[in-house]
N, C-alpha and C positions, 0 to 999 in steps of 0.2 A: 701707364705712367710715362710721362715725357722725359726727354733728356734734361730739361731744366729741373724737374722734380728730382731726378736722380743726382743732380748736381755733378754730372760726369759728361766728359766729351766722349764721343763714340766713333769707333771705326767699323766699317762694313767691308767684309773680305769676300772675295770671289775665287773659288778654286775650280779649275777646269783642265788640269794637265792630262787627264787620261779618260777613264770611263765614267767618273762622277762629276756632276755639276753641283757645286755646293756654295751656300752663302752662310756666313757667319757674322755675328755682331758681338763686338767686344767693347767694354769700357776701357778707359785709360788706366784704371787701376786693376785690370785683369779679371774683371767679372764677365763671363760668357753669357750673353743675354739670349743668343739664338744660335742654332747650329743645324741647318737644314740641308739635305742633299737628295739628289735624284740620280740614280745610276742607270747607265746604258748597259743592257745585256744583249750581246750578239746572238743571233739565231744560231749560228755555227762558228767554230774556231775562236780565235782571240779577238782583240779589239780591232775594229776597222776604223781608222782615224776619221775619215769623212762621215761616216754613219754616226760615230760618236759625237762629232761636232754638230751635226744636223739635229741629233737628240738634245744636245746642250742648248742650241738656239730655240728649240720648241718648248723646253721646259723652264728657261730662264725667267720668264715673267712670273710663272707660278711659284718657283722656289724663292725668288726675291720677295714676292708678296708674303708668302708663308713665313719667311724669316723676320720681316718687319713686324708681322702680326705676333709671332712668337716672342719677340723682343719688346713688344708694346711700345713701339716708337713709330714716328712718321718719317718719311724721307728727309724732311728739313731738319730733323735732329741729328743727322749724320754729319760728323765733322771732317772725316777722311775716308776715302775709298781706296782699298788695297786689292790687288789681284795677283795671282800666281803668274809670274812673268817667265818662269822656266825652272828647271828643265821639264820637257814633256813632249807630247805629240803636237805638231805644228797646227793642224786644223782646230784641235781642241783648245789649245792655248789661245789662238787668235780669237775664237768665239768669246771666251771669258774676258779677254782684254778689250774687246769691242764694247761689251756690256759695261765694263768698269769705266772706260773712257767716256761713254755716253752719260753714265751716272755722275761722274766727277764734273763734267762740263755743264750738265744741266743744273747740278746743285751748287756749282761754283766753289768746290772744295778741292784740296790737294789730292793728288794721285800718288800712290806708293806701289812700287813693283817689288814683289816678294819672292825669294828663292824657295821653291817648294820644299826642298830638303831641309832648309833652315827652319821652315815652318814646323815640320815634324819634330825637330829637336826642341823648339821653343814651347810648342804646346805640351810636350812631354815634361819639360821642366816646370811649366806653370802648373800643371795638374798634379804633379807628384811632389812638388816642393825641392826637387833636386837643384843644386846650386851650380856645381862644377863637375858634371858626370862624364864618364867615358860612355858613349852612346853607340848601341847597335841599332842602326835604322835598317830594318828589313821589310821590304814591300814587294808588290808586283813589279815595280820598275827599278828599284835600287836595293842594293845590299852593301852597307859600308859601316865601318867602325871609325867613329870620330871623337875628337876631344878638342877643347879650346886651348889654343896657345898663340901668343903673338898676334892678337887682333883678329884671328879667324878660327873656324872649325876645321882643323886639319884632319886628313884622312890617314888612318893608321893601318888600314886594310880594307879590301873591297873585292867584289866579284870581278873576275876578268872577262866574263861572258854574260850569262843570263842571271837575273835577280832570283833570290830565293822564292819569292811569292810566285814568280812566273814559272819556275821550275815545278812547283807543286800544282799550279793551275794547268799547265800543259800536260802533265801526267794524268791529272784528273780527267781532262777532256779525252785523252788517248784511252783512258780506262772506261770511258762511257759514262762517267758521273755527270750529273746535270745540275745547274743552278737551281736551288730551291729558295723560296721566299725566306730571307733572313739567314741563310746558310750558304756562304761563299764556297767555291770549289776547294780551297785550301781547308776549310772546316770539314768538308766531306772526307778528305784525305785523313785528317786527324782523327775523326770518329772511327774509321776503318782500322787505322793504325792501332787503336787501343785493343782491337781484337786479334792483332797479329802476335805470333808466338816464335816464329822461325826467322832467323836473321839470314837474309839472302846475300850472297857475295856480290857487292857492288863497288864501283870505284870510289876512292877517298882521295881527293886532290886538294892539297894545300901547298902553295908555292911561296915560300917565305911568309909574308904577311897577307897574301892574297889567296883566293880560292877560286876554283872552277867548278861550275855545276852542270855544264852541258853534257859531259861524258856520263855523269851520274844519271841524268835524266834519260839519255839514250839507253843506258844499260837497264834501267828500271822498266822502261817500256818494253825492251826486248825480252826481259825476263818474264813479263806478264804475258806477252804474245806467245811465248813458247809453251805456256800452259803447265809449267813444271811447278809453279808456286801459286799459292792462293793470292787473291787481290789484297786480302788483309795482311798477308806476310810481306808483300811487296811494298805496301803503303808504310808499314812499320819500319822496314829496312831503309826505304827512301828517307823517311824522317830522321831516323837514327844517324845516317851518314851525313845528310845535309846539315842537320843541327849540330852535330859534333864538329864538322868543319868550321861553321861560323863561330861556335863556342871556343874552339881552339884559337882562332884568330883574335877573338875578343880577349881571351885570357892573356895572350902574348902582349896585346896592346895595353892591357891593365898592368902587367908586370913593368912594362916599359914607361908608361906615363905616371904610375903610382897614384892614380886617382882614387879617391875614397868612396865614389858613388858609381854605380853601373845603372844605366837607363836603357830600357828596351822600348823602342817606338816603331811606328809603321804598321801596316796591315797585318803582318805575320806575328806581331806582338800578342795577339789573342791566343796563340798556341800555348797550351798549358805544358807540353813537353819541352818546348824551347825555353819557357820561363823557368822550369825546373833545373835545366842544365846550366843556365846563366846564374841562377840563384846560388848554386853549388860553388861555381868558380869565384863569385863575389865573395862569399863567406870565407873561402880559403884564402882570399887576399885581404881579409878584414875590411871589405868595402860593403856598403849598403846596396841593396838591389831594389829597383822600382820599375813598374810597368805603366805605361800610359793607359788610362782608362779606355775600355773597348769602344766607346762611343767617339773617341778622339784618335783612334788608331788608324783607321783607314783615311783616305784623302777627305778632308773636310774644310769648310769655309771658316771655321773658328780659328783654325791655326794660321790661316792667312790674315784674319782680322787682328789677332793678337800680335803677330809678328809685324803687321803693318803699324800697330801702335808703337812698337819698339823702334822701328825704323824712322817713323815720323818724328817721334820725340827727340830723336837724335839727328835731325835735319836731312834725313834721306827721303827726298821725294823725286818724282820724275815728271817732267813736262808731257802733257799729252802727245805732243808732236814727236817726242823722243821715246815713247813707251813701247818700243818694239819688243816682241817676245824673244826669248833666248832659249832655244831648243836644248842646248848642251851647256847649261850654266852650272858648272860644278860648284859644290858647296865650299870647297876651299878657295874659291875665287871671290867670296862675298866678305866684305868688311863688316864685321858685327860690332859696331861701335858701342852698343849698349852693354857688352860683356866686359867686365874688368878682370884683369889677370889676378888670380888669388895670390 
């Protein structure tokens, strides 16, 4: 089915901020026609930016072709090309940006730079129907509580060091857990935590509206290495402490903003225990609770495509010559013209 038959304009979005290279296709009325990604898995340790960028360059053609096939469109049907302009890892961002620029120039269509964090919020709103939520965005690279006010998504609390997803991933690697097909490291920790019964003494660090996770991570690894506690008990205790910290910050922000919706988005959103904790505090404040669908929780091209639609329809485009990546582009520095103050 072509774009003409759909009677819709189409945005193609490219995500490449970290370990995933994704391409999404969205219509201007919010239908997601395709969402394809290919992830880089390091042989050892965490993400190696240059190796990840090399992976992205190698799979770009394949992912792009698969997304167009899934969407049942041809390149000429694309009206706008959007790309994740930041924040993220420099080599990875630049690889995605290069692909997006080449496409936009070849197709002679506008180019839109999208803030990765805003993308996570907007895909969460689109897929859950949330209108004006307080959002906990928790992933491998970010942990923050945001809400819209005065033209931007303002940060009401965030990690002072490492992100929640990174905390879980690093612990998993230190514990010798391996990536399995369809099972991220954080999910492996979650499964083991379900078997834990003993609460291991670990740090709990909330500073005002912010939190710190590095000390918790170090203590959990140390507890495991000493051999005094089972892996299941340490996983259980790590989750309970980390999730309680982010839930406390979220609840404080909810009380302050008096929002009537709570949205959980980002890669860690798939964790059932975190969902349960947030659902409880939402109910206690008479707010509804929603979670981004799992297929849109991790980094994906669809969120870039949809946010690209929102930006483009409100006049936000970027000339190819000025489409530099922005490694430290904070969410509260982005004008979100498409959101209206309730």
